[in-house]
N, C-alpha and C positions, 0 to 999 in steps of 0.2 A: 885474413881482410883482401890481401891483395890475388887470393887466388880466384873467389866469389867474383869480385871486379871483372876479371877474364873474365870466368863463365857466365855474367851476364851480358858483355859487350860481346863475347860469341853464340852466346844467344838471342842476340839482338841482330847482330848480323846473317846466320843462318836463318831468320825470321822473316829479312829481309832479301832474302834471296829467292826462298820459298815461293813467298810472293809474285818475284818477278819470272821464277821459272814459271808457276800457274798461272799469270799474266800473258806467255810467251807460247806455253802449249793451248791455249780458250784465244787467244789471234789466231793462231795458225789454223785451226779447226775452222774459224769466222770466216777465214779471209776465202776461206772455198766455197759459202755458202750465198744465196743469192747477192750481189752486192743493193745494199743501201741509202741513198742521200748523197751519190757517188757513181758516177759511171765506174763500170767494172774495171779500167784501170787505174783508175785511181783508190777504188776501195782495196785494189791488190796494195797499188804503193801504199797507200796511208800505215796499212796491218803490217805490211816491210820495214815501213820505219818504226811504226812500234816498234816490233821485234828485237831493230836490232837499238832503242835509245834503252830497251831492256835489258838486254846483252852489256852495252855500254856498263849500265849504271850494278848488272853483276861483278864487274870486274874492278869498279869504284872500291865499291862496297867492300873486295878481298883485300884490293887495296891497302884501306884504311884498315882495315882489322892486322893486319902486320905491321903499320907505323905503329897501331897501336901498342901492342906486342916490343916493336922498337923501344918506346917511349916509357914500359912500362920494366922494360927487361936491360935495364942502363943509360936510355935514349935521355931520361931529365936527369940523371945523376950526373952523366956528362954534362950535360948543356950548361949547369950549375959551377959544373966545378969547373968554365970556363969563362964563368959570370960573376966576377966577387968587387964591386964598387961599398964603397963606404956608407952610403945613400941607401935604406934600403926604399928606399920609389925607383932610384934611376936603377940597380940594379937590377929589378922588379919588368922593367918598361926595353929593359936591354932583353935580360932574358925572355919575353913574351916576346918582342920583335924577333928575334933570334927562334925562338920556337913558332912561330906565325908564318916567320921567312920559309922552313923546312917544308909547313905544310902544301901552302905558295906552291911551290919546285916541284912537286908532289905533285899536287893534283895538276896544275899547268900541260904538260900531256894529253890527261883525254881533256881540257878546254879547245886545248891548239885541234883535236884529233874529233871532236865535239862539229867544229865551228868550218874545219878544214876540208873534211874528211865526210864524216855523215850527214849535217849540212849542205851541204852543198853539192852529194851524191843527190839529195832527196831534191834537189831547185830552192830551198829557202836560202841560204845562205849568199849576202850579198857584201859580207862583209872583206873587208882587204889586207893583209899581212902589214899596209903600213899602219890601216885602222885599227887593229886587232895592234900592234905593237904601243902605238895615241892610247888606247884604251887602257892596257895594262898599266902603262904609265901614270895615268890622272887615277888611276884606282888605286895605284897603287904611294902614291904622292897625298891621297888623300888620306889613306888608312895611317901617313905615317901623319902628319898634322892633327889627325881627331883621335886614330884609335891609340898614339902616342899619351894626350891630355889624358883621355877615357882608363887608359891601364894605370896610368900613375895616380891618377885620383881613386878607384877600386886599388890599386895598393897603400896608396896613405893613408884608404880608409880598413882597410882590412889590418896594418900594422898598427894604427891609434886606437883600436876601439873592440872593447870587450865581446859584443853580439853586433861585429859588423858586416855578419849578416843581412841585418835588419837594415841599415844605413845602406849597405850595397843595392840593396833591392831598391830603397825614393832613389837613390844616383841614378842606375842603372832606368829604372820605367821613368823618369826623368829627360834620359838621353829617346829613351822612343819617343816621347811623345815630343821633341823637338828636331828628332827626324824627321819626325812624322808636316811638322808643322813648315821645316825649311825644305824638305824635298822637291813639292814642287817648282820652289823657285831659285834654288839655289842648288841641291844636288843636282838636278836633271838638266840642267839646263848645260853643265859642266862636258857633259856628252852628247848631249839632244839639242837642235834647234826648234823652238816653239815658233810659233808662229801663230799670230790670231786668224780666225778664222774670214774665208774672204766674201767664200760664198754669198751675200744678202739673207734670198729668197732663203736659204738655209739660215744665215744666222738668226732673221728676223721672228724665225718660228722657232728657233731652238730659244730665242730670250724671253717670246710668248711663257713657252713651257715653262723657262726658269720661275720667268712672277706668281706662275701658275698655281706652282705647289712651294715656293715664299725660296729658292734658293736665290745667292746673294754670293757670287764667286767676281775671281778678278777674268775669269770669263770662257771662254769655249777654245784652246790653243791646240793645232795639229803639229806632231813629230814628225821629223822627218829620218820617222824609223826606216826607207825602206834601203836607209841605204848600208844596214847589217842586218837585213832578213826581211822576206817578201812576204810573211806572216802578219795575219789582222788580226787589232786590240785597241782596245777602248778602255780607261780607267778612268776615278776619281777620287781624286787626292787631296792632302790639303787638309788645315786645319784655320779657323778663324779667316780671318781676310787672304789668308793663302789658296783657297780653295779655289782648286780647277778643276775643269774637264778637259781629257786630254783621247782626240784622234789621233789613231795612225794613219800615217797618208794613203798605207797600203787598202786601209779600213774606206776613208773615203772614196779612191781611184772602185773600187769593187760596190759598193751598194749603191741602192740609190736614195737618193734624200728622203723617200719614205723609211727608210732600213734602218737608214741612219738616223732619224727621227728616236724611233722605232728603239736604237739600240744605244739611244742620250735619253731614252724615258725608263729602260732599265738602271741608266746610271742615277740619272733622278732615284729614283725606289730608296738602290741604296743612300742618298745622301737621305730622304725623307724618311729611312727608317734608323737613320743616327747604325748602319753598318760598322762603317770604319771605330764610333765608338767602343761599339759590340767587341772589334777585333780588339783592339788596342786594351781594354780591359782585361780579355782574355790573355793576350802574349802577356800582360800586368801576372796574372796568377801561376800562368810557366814559370818566369821569372819565379817568384817570391815560391814556389818547391824547388827551381832549383839551388837559390839561396839559403833557404832553409835547409838543403842538402849536406850542400858541396861548407854548409858552416858548421857542421855538427861533424867532419871527417874526423875517427880517432887518430893520435899520432901512430899510431904500430903501423898506419897505413904506410905514412908515408918512412918511418924505419925499415918497412921489406921496400920500399921503391929504392932505399939510400939515400934518398932530397932530406933535407931540410927541411919541415913546416916552415915556409913564410907565406912570404905574399903571391912569390912568383911561381912557387910549386901549385898554392890554390888553384890561382887565377889556371895555370897549365891544367889539372883536371876539371875544368869547369868546360873550359873550352873542350878534351878531348871526350867528353863523357854528357855533354847536355841534349849531344843528338838522342839519345840513349833517352832520356826523360821525355824530348818532345817525343819520338816514335811512340812511349807511351801514353799521349795528351792525342797524337795526333788523329785518331779516331773522332774522338770527343768533336775535338776543333775542325774535320772537315766536316760534320754531320752538322753543327751550324752552321759551317758557310754556306753548305747544301738550302739549308733552309734559308736560310736569307738571294740566297740566287734565287728560288721559286719566290721570295714573295717583289725581291725586283723582277724579274719578268710579270708579277701578277700584274706589278701599279703600272711599269712600261707598259703592256698592252693593253689596259687599262685608256693610259695615257694618249695613245697612238692607235694601235689594235694589234690583234692578235696571231695575224698572217704577219702583217709584217714581222713580224720578233720573230715570227715563224723563219719567215722567210732571210734574215738573218743569218741568224743560226741558220740554215742548212749550206750558208754558202760562207758562214764559217767555215765549219765542216771541213768544206770541200776544201774550201784555196789552202787551211790549214794543216790539211793535213790528215785527219781529227783521227782515225777508225774510230767509230762509233758507237764501236763495244768493246765490252771490257768485263774481267773478271769478279764475282763481286767480292772477295777477297780484298781486290785489290782497288776495287772503289771503294771499300769500308774502310783503306790507310789513307791511299792517295787520294781524292776526290775531290777536292775543292771545290765544284761544281757539279749541279746534278749530272749524268750520264743526258746527252743529247737530245736519246731516243724520248725518254721521260719529258723531257723541258717543254716538248713538240705535244709532245702524252699531253702532260698540263695545259696548254696552250691550245686543246682539242685542232692538235695543227693535222690534216690530211698527208702522208708521207709516200701514197704511194702516186 
């Protein structure tokens, strides 16, 4: 059984690396072709950034594979031997905090390198070392408070019920819904400052658009994203009364008012089509599959790992192997997401106009140095948004 799991994870890693290699080769060839959507300098820069990111992803995948082997071939057993409390819940919580701490420390160099070397090299990073450290402390603090509570509750459920995976699924699905409700008003403000949109003309135009589609929210807010990153973005988040539309300050600085309204119309399209609820439902399906699989693992596997089958080791296996299950579902999720984006584009273009949305998309590609082409298999797995050239084609936008 253990050999099978290792083989599955190895295949998963090799597929990821193979897709990354295909993307690197594809972009390396395409960057020497005639530039589109941006000038030659930015086109080559975007290509080089895409290649550099994939190389870093390959290195990260290899380290992940090594860590899985370390945990499987004695790491879990060693950690379990070091954690021995009378309470099952306390033991599982301490065990998982130690497990997650190791994972965090292993991944930290990649995070630092991407932020201060890779992103800085290509002109994206605005994060200072002080801000980076503060962000890490805040993230760790949130995890210690809320992560510990989630781990403790799951441990109690696993320890107390024969069909724990059913109850565990409902609990985690509730956590997902709760996070979506509180993220815009509680979690995000811990890291960023959000201010109401002050441009009265733009604000009135947005209010008019919201009334037309029946969108009621806390309003439109500007996020001070530029203190960390120069890229442009916008998103719609929250449930119920916590709903809000967030525009990055970088987006407001770079786009014209008409283009901003088109982007906002796109976000309203997601609301009108219930895309957030659809995404939560898809996450629920994935969670159910994960809990169904890991709720029925045989005792033989734990014997081969040299550990006792308890809530701690079950949770550790879920964390270690859920990415494999997610990767299998990723093409399905990406397909749904791409269809949602096409529909949101159509809605936004009808609410404002096609050209304004097309102009905004071109600026987003240029400012974010997003290489406009990708290998089909890479798109199949990873593109939650349609390729920009396809989006522009649907909008009947002239790219020449």
